[in-house]
PDB file of the backbone (N, CA, C, O) and the ligand in Angstrom, with CONECT records:
HET     ZN  A 101       1
ATOM      1  N   MET A   1      18.257  -1.778  12.529  1.00  0.00           N
ATOM      2  CA  MET A   1      19.087  -0.776  11.810  1.00  0.00           C
ATOM      3  C   MET A   1      18.348   0.280  11.067  1.00  0.00           C
ATOM      4  O   MET A   1      17.309  -0.058  10.498  1.00  0.00           O
ATOM      5  N   SER A   2      18.736   1.475  11.001  1.00  0.00           N
ATOM      6  CA  SER A   2      17.891   2.568  10.280  1.00  0.00           C
ATOM      7  C   SER A   2      17.640   2.259   8.933  1.00  0.00           C
ATOM      8  O   SER A   2      16.622   2.654   8.365  1.00  0.00           O
ATOM      9  N   SER A   3      18.605   1.498   8.323  1.00  0.00           N
ATOM     10  CA  SER A   3      18.514   1.292   6.793  1.00  0.00           C
ATOM     11  C   SER A   3      17.272   0.506   6.508  1.00  0.00           C
ATOM     12  O   SER A   3      16.788   0.627   5.382  1.00  0.00           O
ATOM     13  N   SER A   4      16.660  -0.326   7.422  1.00  0.00           N
ATOM     14  CA  SER A   4      15.573  -1.089   7.125  1.00  0.00           C
ATOM     15  C   SER A   4      14.243  -0.602   7.790  1.00  0.00           C
ATOM     16  O   SER A   4      13.282  -1.339   8.011  1.00  0.00           O
ATOM     17  N   VAL A   5      14.312   0.767   8.089  1.00  0.00           N
ATOM     18  CA  VAL A   5      13.112   1.509   8.430  1.00  0.00           C
ATOM     19  C   VAL A   5      12.429   2.181   7.270  1.00  0.00           C
ATOM     20  O   VAL A   5      13.072   2.880   6.486  1.00  0.00           O
ATOM     21  N   ARG A   6      11.126   1.978   7.147  1.00  0.00           N
ATOM     22  CA  ARG A   6      10.465   2.472   6.020  1.00  0.00           C
ATOM     23  C   ARG A   6       9.220   3.402   6.535  1.00  0.00           C
ATOM     24  O   ARG A   6       8.781   3.244   7.674  1.00  0.00           O
ATOM     25  N   MET A   7       8.749   4.239   5.774  1.00  0.00           N
ATOM     26  CA  MET A   7       7.591   5.138   6.160  1.00  0.00           C
ATOM     27  C   MET A   7       6.233   4.579   5.625  1.00  0.00           C
ATOM     28  O   MET A   7       6.134   4.200   4.458  1.00  0.00           O
ATOM     29  N   CYS A   8       5.268   4.540   6.438  1.00  0.00           N
ATOM     30  CA  CYS A   8       3.874   4.244   6.099  1.00  0.00           C
ATOM     31  C   CYS A   8       3.358   5.434   5.361  1.00  0.00           C
ATOM     32  O   CYS A   8       3.488   6.591   5.759  1.00  0.00           O
ATOM     33  N   ILE A   9       2.697   5.031   4.134  1.00  0.00           N
ATOM     34  CA  ILE A   9       2.127   6.130   3.299  1.00  0.00           C
ATOM     35  C   ILE A   9       0.952   6.881   3.916  1.00  0.00           C
ATOM     36  O   ILE A   9       0.627   8.020   3.579  1.00  0.00           O
ATOM     37  N   VAL A  10       0.308   6.109   4.898  1.00  0.00           N
ATOM     38  CA  VAL A  10      -0.981   6.666   5.429  1.00  0.00           C
ATOM     39  C   VAL A  10      -0.709   7.530   6.671  1.00  0.00           C
ATOM     40  O   VAL A  10      -1.131   8.686   6.699  1.00  0.00           O
ATOM     41  N   CYS A  11       0.010   6.990   7.738  1.00  0.00           N
ATOM     42  CA  CYS A  11       0.253   7.890   8.861  1.00  0.00           C
ATOM     43  C   CYS A  11       1.699   8.488   8.935  1.00  0.00           C
ATOM     44  O   CYS A  11       2.046   9.239   9.847  1.00  0.00           O
ATOM     45  N   ARG A  12       2.486   8.115   7.948  1.00  0.00           N
ATOM     46  CA  ARG A  12       3.842   8.710   7.885  1.00  0.00           C
ATOM     47  C   ARG A  12       4.626   8.339   8.997  1.00  0.00           C
ATOM     48  O   ARG A  12       5.679   8.941   9.206  1.00  0.00           O
ATOM     49  N   GLY A  13       4.260   7.447   9.721  1.00  0.00           N
ATOM     50  CA  GLY A  13       5.060   6.860  10.809  1.00  0.00           C
ATOM     51  C   GLY A  13       6.325   5.988  10.302  1.00  0.00           C
ATOM     52  O   GLY A  13       6.230   5.432   9.208  1.00  0.00           O
ATOM     53  N   ARG A  14       7.227   5.885  10.885  1.00  0.00           N
ATOM     54  CA  ARG A  14       8.387   4.950  10.545  1.00  0.00           C
ATOM     55  C   ARG A  14       8.446   3.617  11.297  1.00  0.00           C
ATOM     56  O   ARG A  14       8.344   3.530  12.521  1.00  0.00           O
ATOM     57  N   PHE A  15       8.617   2.600  10.472  1.00  0.00           N
ATOM     58  CA  PHE A  15       8.462   1.329  11.181  1.00  0.00           C
ATOM     59  C   PHE A  15       9.566   0.317  10.545  1.00  0.00           C
ATOM     60  O   PHE A  15      10.015   0.510   9.415  1.00  0.00           O
ATOM     61  N   PRO A  16       9.926  -0.660  11.271  1.00  0.00           N
ATOM     62  CA  PRO A  16      10.850  -1.630  10.687  1.00  0.00           C
ATOM     63  C   PRO A  16      10.242  -2.269   9.461  1.00  0.00           C
ATOM     64  O   PRO A  16       9.091  -2.702   9.507  1.00  0.00           O
ATOM     65  N   GLN A  17      10.963  -2.344   8.384  1.00  0.00           N
ATOM     66  CA  GLN A  17      10.469  -2.694   6.994  1.00  0.00           C
ATOM     67  C   GLN A  17       9.647  -4.157   7.152  1.00  0.00           C
ATOM     68  O   GLN A  17       8.584  -4.386   6.574  1.00  0.00           O
ATOM     69  N   LYS A  18      10.229  -4.953   7.903  1.00  0.00           N
ATOM     70  CA  LYS A  18       9.567  -6.276   7.968  1.00  0.00           C
ATOM     71  C   LYS A  18       8.130  -6.241   8.571  1.00  0.00           C
ATOM     72  O   LYS A  18       7.311  -7.133   8.349  1.00  0.00           O
ATOM     73  N   SER A  19       7.891  -5.214   9.304  1.00  0.00           N
ATOM     74  CA  SER A  19       6.413  -5.131   9.859  1.00  0.00           C
ATOM     75  C   SER A  19       5.441  -4.570   9.046  1.00  0.00           C
ATOM     76  O   SER A  19       4.254  -4.497   9.361  1.00  0.00           O
ATOM     77  N   LEU A  20       5.973  -4.127   7.888  1.00  0.00           N
ATOM     78  CA  LEU A  20       5.038  -3.321   7.028  1.00  0.00           C
ATOM     79  C   LEU A  20       4.526  -4.211   5.778  1.00  0.00           C
ATOM     80  O   LEU A  20       5.186  -5.135   5.301  1.00  0.00           O
ATOM     81  N   LEU A  21       3.250  -3.798   5.313  1.00  0.00           N
ATOM     82  CA  LEU A  21       2.908  -4.462   4.082  1.00  0.00           C
ATOM     83  C   LEU A  21       3.411  -3.653   2.865  1.00  0.00           C
ATOM     84  O   LEU A  21       3.190  -2.450   2.724  1.00  0.00           O
ATOM     85  N   ARG A  22       4.053  -4.362   2.067  1.00  0.00           N
ATOM     86  CA  ARG A  22       4.543  -3.798   0.761  1.00  0.00           C
ATOM     87  C   ARG A  22       3.752  -3.975  -0.396  1.00  0.00           C
ATOM     88  O   ARG A  22       3.448  -5.103  -0.784  1.00  0.00           O
ATOM     89  N   LEU A  23       3.365  -2.852  -1.026  1.00  0.00           N
ATOM     90  CA  LEU A  23       2.325  -2.993  -2.232  1.00  0.00           C
ATOM     91  C   LEU A  23       2.977  -2.282  -3.385  1.00  0.00           C
ATOM     92  O   LEU A  23       3.955  -1.554  -3.218  1.00  0.00           O
ATOM     93  N   GLN A  24       2.450  -2.489  -4.499  1.00  0.00           N
ATOM     94  CA  GLN A  24       2.865  -1.783  -5.737  1.00  0.00           C
ATOM     95  C   GLN A  24       1.683  -1.713  -6.719  1.00  0.00           C
ATOM     96  O   GLN A  24       0.823  -2.593  -6.741  1.00  0.00           O
ATOM     97  N   TYR A  25       1.666  -0.716  -7.473  1.00  0.00           N
ATOM     98  CA  TYR A  25       0.710  -0.590  -8.542  1.00  0.00           C
ATOM     99  C   TYR A  25       1.392  -0.705  -9.891  1.00  0.00           C
ATOM    100  O   TYR A  25       2.149   0.163 -10.327  1.00  0.00           O
ATOM    101  N   GLN A  26       1.081  -1.824 -10.527  1.00  0.00           N
ATOM    102  CA  GLN A  26       1.716  -2.113 -11.793  1.00  0.00           C
ATOM    103  C   GLN A  26       0.747  -2.561 -12.770  1.00  0.00           C
ATOM    104  O   GLN A  26      -0.184  -3.279 -12.405  1.00  0.00           O
ATOM    105  N   ASN A  27       0.877  -2.200 -13.998  1.00  0.00           N
ATOM    106  CA  ASN A  27       0.016  -2.726 -15.172  1.00  0.00           C
ATOM    107  C   ASN A  27      -1.430  -2.606 -14.734  1.00  0.00           C
ATOM    108  O   ASN A  27      -2.196  -3.565 -14.829  1.00  0.00           O
ATOM    109  N   SER A  28      -1.829  -1.351 -14.224  1.00  0.00           N
ATOM    110  CA  SER A  28      -3.215  -1.019 -13.792  1.00  0.00           C
ATOM    111  C   SER A  28      -3.847  -1.922 -12.688  1.00  0.00           C
ATOM    112  O   SER A  28      -5.060  -2.107 -12.586  1.00  0.00           O
ATOM    113  N   LYS A  29      -2.888  -2.470 -11.866  1.00  0.00           N
ATOM    114  CA  LYS A  29      -3.357  -3.310 -10.852  1.00  0.00           C
ATOM    115  C   LYS A  29      -2.545  -3.122  -9.524  1.00  0.00           C
ATOM    116  O   LYS A  29      -1.315  -3.135  -9.478  1.00  0.00           O
ATOM    117  N   LEU A  30      -3.328  -2.956  -8.514  1.00  0.00           N
ATOM    118  CA  LEU A  30      -2.812  -2.905  -7.169  1.00  0.00           C
ATOM    119  C   LEU A  30      -2.407  -4.350  -6.670  1.00  0.00           C
ATOM    120  O   LEU A  30      -3.256  -5.240  -6.715  1.00  0.00           O
ATOM    121  N   GLN A  31      -1.224  -4.590  -6.229  1.00  0.00           N
ATOM    122  CA  GLN A  31      -0.903  -5.924  -5.862  1.00  0.00           C
ATOM    123  C   GLN A  31       0.219  -5.987  -4.755  1.00  0.00           C
ATOM    124  O   GLN A  31       0.838  -4.967  -4.454  1.00  0.00           O
ATOM    125  N   ALA A  32       0.459  -7.158  -4.176  1.00  0.00           N
ATOM    126  CA  ALA A  32       1.603  -7.172  -3.260  1.00  0.00           C
ATOM    127  C   ALA A  32       2.748  -7.113  -4.010  1.00  0.00           C
ATOM    128  O   ALA A  32       2.800  -7.633  -5.125  1.00  0.00           O
ATOM    129  N   PHE A  33       3.822  -6.440  -3.432  1.00  0.00           N
ATOM    130  CA  PHE A  33       5.106  -6.280  -4.107  1.00  0.00           C
ATOM    131  C   PHE A  33       5.742  -7.580  -4.651  1.00  0.00           C
ATOM    132  O   PHE A  33       5.934  -8.546  -3.913  1.00  0.00           O
ATOM    133  N   LYS A  34       6.070  -7.576  -5.992  1.00  0.00           N
ATOM    134  CA  LYS A  34       6.594  -8.731  -6.638  1.00  0.00           C
ATOM    135  C   LYS A  34       8.144  -8.841  -6.680  1.00  0.00           C
ATOM    136  O   LYS A  34       8.682  -9.821  -7.194  1.00  0.00           O
ATOM    137  N   GLY A  35       8.827  -7.855  -6.150  1.00  0.00           N
ATOM    138  CA  GLY A  35      10.271  -7.852  -6.134  1.00  0.00           C
ATOM    139  C   GLY A  35      10.935  -6.815  -6.940  1.00  0.00           C
ATOM    140  O   GLY A  35      12.134  -6.601  -6.762  1.00  0.00           O
ATOM    141  N   PHE A  36      10.225  -6.119  -7.857  1.00  0.00           N
ATOM    142  CA  PHE A  36      10.858  -5.022  -8.618  1.00  0.00           C
ATOM    143  C   PHE A  36       9.896  -4.105  -8.959  1.00  0.00           C
ATOM    144  O   PHE A  36       8.709  -4.430  -8.987  1.00  0.00           O
ATOM    145  N   GLY A  37      10.339  -2.794  -9.270  1.00  0.00           N
ATOM    146  CA  GLY A  37       9.383  -1.718  -9.558  1.00  0.00           C
ATOM    147  C   GLY A  37       9.169  -0.787  -8.361  1.00  0.00           C
ATOM    148  O   GLY A  37       9.719  -1.039  -7.289  1.00  0.00           O
ATOM    149  N   ARG A  38       8.432   0.215  -8.509  1.00  0.00           N
ATOM    150  CA  ARG A  38       8.151   1.199  -7.601  1.00  0.00           C
ATOM    151  C   ARG A  38       7.150   0.451  -6.537  1.00  0.00           C
ATOM    152  O   ARG A  38       6.268  -0.336  -6.879  1.00  0.00           O
ATOM    153  N   SER A  39       7.415   0.798  -5.313  1.00  0.00           N
ATOM    154  CA  SER A  39       6.512   0.213  -4.242  1.00  0.00           C
ATOM    155  C   SER A  39       6.337   1.153  -3.100  1.00  0.00           C
ATOM    156  O   SER A  39       7.055   2.146  -2.983  1.00  0.00           O
ATOM    157  N   PHE A  40       5.384   0.852  -2.248  1.00  0.00           N
ATOM    158  CA  PHE A  40       5.094   1.736  -1.004  1.00  0.00           C
ATOM    159  C   PHE A  40       4.666   0.755   0.031  1.00  0.00           C
ATOM    160  O   PHE A  40       4.341  -0.404  -0.227  1.00  0.00           O
ATOM    161  N   TYR A  41       4.687   1.362   1.380  1.00  0.00           N
ATOM    162  CA  TYR A  41       4.399   0.586   2.501  1.00  0.00           C
ATOM    163  C   TYR A  41       3.297   1.048   3.276  1.00  0.00           C
ATOM    164  O   TYR A  41       3.025   2.246   3.343  1.00  0.00           O
ATOM    165  N   VAL A  42       2.609   0.115   3.900  1.00  0.00           N
ATOM    166  CA  VAL A  42       1.388   0.351   4.831  1.00  0.00           C
ATOM    167  C   VAL A  42       1.727  -0.376   6.184  1.00  0.00           C
ATOM    168  O   VAL A  42       2.053  -1.562   6.228  1.00  0.00           O
ATOM    169  N   CYS A  43       1.628   0.394   7.220  1.00  0.00           N
ATOM    170  CA  CYS A  43       1.812  -0.202   8.512  1.00  0.00           C
ATOM    171  C   CYS A  43       0.623  -1.124   9.012  1.00  0.00           C
ATOM    172  O   CYS A  43      -0.461  -1.035   8.434  1.00  0.00           O
ATOM    173  N   GLN A  44       0.780  -1.953  10.005  1.00  0.00           N
ATOM    174  CA  GLN A  44      -0.331  -2.713  10.373  1.00  0.00           C
ATOM    175  C   GLN A  44      -1.550  -2.034  10.978  1.00  0.00           C
ATOM    176  O   GLN A  44      -2.661  -2.537  10.814  1.00  0.00           O
ATOM    177  N   ASN A  45      -1.393  -0.951  11.648  1.00  0.00           N
ATOM    178  CA  ASN A  45      -2.534  -0.157  12.027  1.00  0.00           C
ATOM    179  C   ASN A  45      -3.339   0.389  10.894  1.00  0.00           C
ATOM    180  O   ASN A  45      -4.567   0.394  10.977  1.00  0.00           O
ATOM    181  N   CYS A  46      -2.686   0.873   9.780  1.00  0.00           N
ATOM    182  CA  CYS A  46      -3.280   1.526   8.731  1.00  0.00           C
ATOM    183  C   CYS A  46      -3.879   0.618   7.727  1.00  0.00           C
ATOM    184  O   CYS A  46      -4.546   1.097   6.809  1.00  0.00           O
ATOM    185  N   GLN A  47      -3.683  -0.704   7.836  1.00  0.00           N
ATOM    186  CA  GLN A  47      -4.244  -1.577   6.961  1.00  0.00           C
ATOM    187  C   GLN A  47      -5.724  -1.763   6.999  1.00  0.00           C
ATOM    188  O   GLN A  47      -6.353  -2.306   6.091  1.00  0.00           O
ATOM    189  N   ASN A  48      -6.308  -1.235   8.213  1.00  0.00           N
ATOM    190  CA  ASN A  48      -7.747  -1.276   8.435  1.00  0.00           C
ATOM    191  C   ASN A  48      -8.344   0.094   8.335  1.00  0.00           C
ATOM    192  O   ASN A  48      -9.534   0.238   8.614  1.00  0.00           O
ATOM    193  N   THR A  49      -7.604   1.122   7.954  1.00  0.00           N
ATOM    194  CA  THR A  49      -8.209   2.405   7.975  1.00  0.00           C
ATOM    195  C   THR A  49      -8.937   2.655   6.651  1.00  0.00           C
ATOM    196  O   THR A  49      -8.455   2.297   5.577  1.00  0.00           O
ATOM    197  N   PRO A  50     -10.227   3.341   6.776  1.00  0.00           N
ATOM    198  CA  PRO A  50     -10.962   3.438   5.581  1.00  0.00           C
ATOM    199  C   PRO A  50     -10.483   4.450   4.507  1.00  0.00           C
ATOM    200  O   PRO A  50     -11.017   4.553   3.402  1.00  0.00           O
ATOM    201  N   LYS A  51      -9.475   5.155   4.913  1.00  0.00           N
ATOM    202  CA  LYS A  51      -8.845   6.207   4.054  1.00  0.00           C
ATOM    203  C   LYS A  51      -7.706   5.587   3.298  1.00  0.00           C
ATOM    204  O   LYS A  51      -7.060   6.276   2.508  1.00  0.00           O
ATOM    205  N   LEU A  52      -7.395   4.168   3.527  1.00  0.00           N
ATOM    206  CA  LEU A  52      -6.267   3.587   2.829  1.00  0.00           C
ATOM    207  C   LEU A  52      -6.362   3.775   1.357  1.00  0.00           C
ATOM    208  O   LEU A  52      -5.403   4.177   0.699  1.00  0.00           O
ATOM    209  N   ASP A  53      -7.611   3.462   0.801  1.00  0.00           N
ATOM    210  CA  ASP A  53      -7.766   3.552  -0.660  1.00  0.00           C
ATOM    211  C   ASP A  53      -7.462   4.960  -1.226  1.00  0.00           C
ATOM    212  O   ASP A  53      -6.859   5.094  -2.291  1.00  0.00           O
ATOM    213  N   ASP A  54      -7.878   5.963  -0.516  1.00  0.00           N
ATOM    214  CA  ASP A  54      -7.614   7.348  -0.827  1.00  0.00           C
ATOM    215  C   ASP A  54      -6.173   7.590  -0.870  1.00  0.00           C
ATOM    216  O   ASP A  54      -5.739   8.234  -1.826  1.00  0.00           O
ATOM    217  N   CYS A  55      -5.298   7.128   0.110  1.00  0.00           N
ATOM    218  CA  CYS A  55      -3.921   7.268   0.230  1.00  0.00           C
ATOM    219  C   CYS A  55      -3.204   6.646  -0.973  1.00  0.00           C
ATOM    220  O   CYS A  55      -2.247   7.195  -1.518  1.00  0.00           O
ATOM    221  N   ILE A  56      -3.695   5.520  -1.342  1.00  0.00           N
ATOM    222  CA  ILE A  56      -3.138   4.665  -2.449  1.00  0.00           C
ATOM    223  C   ILE A  56      -3.317   5.430  -3.761  1.00  0.00           C
ATOM    224  O   ILE A  56      -2.433   5.487  -4.616  1.00  0.00           O
ATOM    225  N   ILE A  57      -4.522   6.017  -3.869  1.00  0.00           N
ATOM    226  CA  ILE A  57      -4.915   6.877  -5.072  1.00  0.00           C
ATOM    227  C   ILE A  57      -3.971   7.940  -5.131  1.00  0.00           C
ATOM    228  O   ILE A  57      -3.442   8.185  -6.215  1.00  0.00           O
ATOM    229  N   LYS A  58      -3.664   8.648  -4.057  1.00  0.00           N
ATOM    230  CA  LYS A  58      -2.844   9.786  -4.112  1.00  0.00           C
ATOM    231  C   LYS A  58      -1.340   9.445  -4.358  1.00  0.00           C
ATOM    232  O   LYS A  58      -0.666  10.179  -5.082  1.00  0.00           O
ATOM    233  N   VAL A  59      -0.849   8.425  -3.810  1.00  0.00           N
ATOM    234  CA  VAL A  59       0.555   8.023  -3.884  1.00  0.00           C
ATOM    235  C   VAL A  59       0.805   7.426  -5.366  1.00  0.00           C
ATOM    236  O   VAL A  59       1.893   7.551  -5.928  1.00  0.00           O
ATOM    237  N   CYS A  60      -0.240   6.803  -5.912  1.00  0.00           N
ATOM    238  CA  CYS A  60       0.026   6.370  -7.263  1.00  0.00           C
ATOM    239  C   CYS A  60      -0.454   7.318  -8.307  1.00  0.00           C
ATOM    240  O   CYS A  60      -0.326   7.046  -9.501  1.00  0.00           O
ATOM    241  N   ARG A  61      -1.005   8.426  -7.889  1.00  0.00           N
ATOM    242  CA  ARG A  61      -1.411   9.463  -8.699  1.00  0.00           C
ATOM    243  C   ARG A  61      -2.457   9.039  -9.707  1.00  0.00           C
ATOM    244  O   ARG A  61      -2.385   9.284 -10.911  1.00  0.00           O
ATOM    245  N   LEU A  62      -3.525   8.320  -9.055  1.00  0.00           N
ATOM    246  CA  LEU A  62      -4.488   7.605  -9.962  1.00  0.00           C
ATOM    247  C   LEU A  62      -5.807   8.631  -9.864  1.00  0.00           C
ATOM    248  O   LEU A  62      -5.952   9.501  -9.005  1.00  0.00           O
ATOM    249  N   ASP A  63      -6.635   8.351 -10.841  1.00  0.00           N
ATOM    250  CA  ASP A  63      -8.024   9.088 -10.807  1.00  0.00           C
ATOM    251  C   ASP A  63      -8.924   8.427  -9.807  1.00  0.00           C
ATOM    252  O   ASP A  63      -8.949   7.223  -9.553  1.00  0.00           O
ATOM    253  N   LYS A  64      -9.722   9.451  -9.227  1.00  0.00           N
ATOM    254  CA  LYS A  64     -10.597   8.801  -8.191  1.00  0.00           C
ATOM    255  C   LYS A  64     -11.581   7.657  -8.606  1.00  0.00           C
ATOM    256  O   LYS A  64     -12.152   6.932  -7.791  1.00  0.00           O
ATOM    257  N   LYS A  65     -11.714   7.577  -9.948  1.00  0.00           N
ATOM    258  CA  LYS A  65     -12.668   6.639 -10.583  1.00  0.00           C
ATOM    259  C   LYS A  65     -12.109   5.252 -10.290  1.00  0.00           C
ATOM    260  O   LYS A  65     -12.845   4.269 -10.379  1.00  0.00           O
ATOM    261  N   HIS A  66     -10.844   5.147  -9.948  1.00  0.00           N
ATOM    262  CA  HIS A  66     -10.164   3.813  -9.588  1.00  0.00           C
ATOM    263  C   HIS A  66     -10.478   3.284  -8.173  1.00  0.00           C
ATOM    264  O   HIS A  66     -10.106   2.189  -7.751  1.00  0.00           O
ATOM    265  N   LYS A  67     -11.202   4.183  -7.494  1.00  0.00           N
ATOM    266  CA  LYS A  67     -11.389   3.819  -6.032  1.00  0.00           C
ATOM    267  C   LYS A  67     -11.912   2.392  -5.760  1.00  0.00           C
ATOM    268  O   LYS A  67     -11.391   1.672  -4.908  1.00  0.00           O
ATOM    269  N   GLU A  68     -12.912   2.028  -6.483  1.00  0.00           N
ATOM    270  CA  GLU A  68     -13.608   0.773  -6.198  1.00  0.00           C
ATOM    271  C   GLU A  68     -12.697  -0.364  -6.521  1.00  0.00           C
ATOM    272  O   GLU A  68     -12.709  -1.374  -5.818  1.00  0.00           O
ATOM    273  N   THR A  69     -11.834  -0.237  -7.646  1.00  0.00           N
ATOM    274  CA  THR A  69     -10.916  -1.106  -8.048  1.00  0.00           C
ATOM    275  C   THR A  69      -9.838  -1.343  -7.033  1.00  0.00           C
ATOM    276  O   THR A  69      -9.426  -2.472  -6.768  1.00  0.00           O
ATOM    277  N   ILE A  70      -9.376  -0.205  -6.453  1.00  0.00           N
ATOM    278  CA  ILE A  70      -8.319  -0.279  -5.401  1.00  0.00           C
ATOM    279  C   ILE A  70      -8.939  -0.971  -4.249  1.00  0.00           C
ATOM    280  O   ILE A  70      -8.279  -1.810  -3.635  1.00  0.00           O
ATOM    281  N   LYS A  71     -10.217  -0.673  -3.888  1.00  0.00           N
ATOM    282  CA  LYS A  71     -10.779  -1.297  -2.676  1.00  0.00           C
ATOM    283  C   LYS A  71     -10.881  -2.757  -2.862  1.00  0.00           C
ATOM    284  O   LYS A  71     -10.549  -3.506  -1.943  1.00  0.00           O
ATOM    285  N   SER A  72     -11.344  -3.244  -4.057  1.00  0.00           N
ATOM    286  CA  SER A  72     -11.394  -4.750  -4.209  1.00  0.00           C
ATOM    287  C   SER A  72     -10.146  -5.431  -4.278  1.00  0.00           C
ATOM    288  O   SER A  72     -10.001  -6.559  -3.807  1.00  0.00           O
ATOM    289  N   ALA A  73      -9.130  -4.719  -4.913  1.00  0.00           N
ATOM    290  CA  ALA A  73      -7.691  -5.235  -4.845  1.00  0.00           C
ATOM    291  C   ALA A  73      -7.102  -5.416  -3.492  1.00  0.00           C
ATOM    292  O   ALA A  73      -6.360  -6.353  -3.196  1.00  0.00           O
ATOM    293  N   LEU A  74      -7.507  -4.382  -2.619  1.00  0.00           N
ATOM    294  CA  LEU A  74      -7.007  -4.474  -1.190  1.00  0.00           C
ATOM    295  C   LEU A  74      -7.572  -5.776  -0.489  1.00  0.00           C
ATOM    296  O   LEU A  74      -6.901  -6.557   0.186  1.00  0.00           O
ATOM    297  N   LYS A  75      -8.900  -5.873  -0.761  1.00  0.00           N
ATOM    298  CA  LYS A  75      -9.607  -7.121  -0.046  1.00  0.00           C
ATOM    299  C   LYS A  75      -8.926  -8.331  -0.507  1.00  0.00           C
ATOM    300  O   LYS A  75      -8.645  -9.213   0.305  1.00  0.00           O
ATOM    301  N   GLU A  76      -8.632  -8.444  -1.774  1.00  0.00           N
ATOM    302  CA  GLU A  76      -7.918  -9.612  -2.314  1.00  0.00           C
ATOM    303  C   GLU A  76      -6.567  -9.847  -1.625  1.00  0.00           C
ATOM    304  O   GLU A  76      -6.216 -10.951  -1.209  1.00  0.00           O
ATOM    305  N   ILE A  77      -5.798  -8.666  -1.529  1.00  0.00           N
ATOM    306  CA  ILE A  77      -4.346  -8.777  -0.893  1.00  0.00           C
ATOM    307  C   ILE A  77      -4.514  -9.240   0.577  1.00  0.00           C
ATOM    308  O   ILE A  77      -3.757 -10.077   1.068  1.00  0.00           O
ATOM    309  N   PHE A  78      -5.539  -8.664   1.267  1.00  0.00           N
ATOM    310  CA  PHE A  78      -5.691  -8.992   2.671  1.00  0.00           C
ATOM    311  C   PHE A  78      -6.094 -10.486   2.832  1.00  0.00           C
ATOM    312  O   PHE A  78      -5.710 -11.179   3.774  1.00  0.00           O
ATOM    313  N   LEU A  79      -6.896 -10.916   1.836  1.00  0.00           N
ATOM    314  CA  LEU A  79      -7.294 -12.255   2.003  1.00  0.00           C
ATOM    315  C   LEU A  79      -6.252 -13.288   1.663  1.00  0.00           C
ATOM    316  O   LEU A  79      -6.058 -14.274   2.374  1.00  0.00           O
ATOM    317  N   TYR A  80      -5.580 -13.030   0.543  1.00  0.00           N
ATOM    318  CA  TYR A  80      -4.618 -13.939  -0.046  1.00  0.00           C
ATOM    319  C   TYR A  80      -3.152 -13.512   0.127  1.00  0.00           C
ATOM    320  O   TYR A  80      -2.249 -14.333  -0.035  1.00  0.00           O
ATOM    321  N   GLY A  81      -2.931 -12.355   0.423  1.00  0.00           N
ATOM    322  CA  GLY A  81      -1.598 -11.821   0.492  1.00  0.00           C
ATOM    323  C   GLY A  81      -0.799 -12.380   1.450  1.00  0.00           C
ATOM    324  O   GLY A  81       0.361 -11.993   1.590  1.00  0.00           O
TER     325      GLY A  81
HETATM  326 ZN    ZN A 101       0.458   3.776   9.104  1.00  0.00          ZN2+
END
């Protein structure tokens, strides 16, 4: 159903919600979506793209100085998420 289709923040492609990784930036931390608050989606292809951290910085309106923090948070999410 179209209601469960969401846009990937990196490639802007539309995909079924269930196939997307849902993340959020909350309390100065990037994490897997916890069930409430603002969130965004990343498709499976884009989970490996080197520009993923840049896209997250843009979407969350963060300063570029957070890039390394975002990168390590992404590693954790992909390992344990
Ligand atoms: Zn994508």
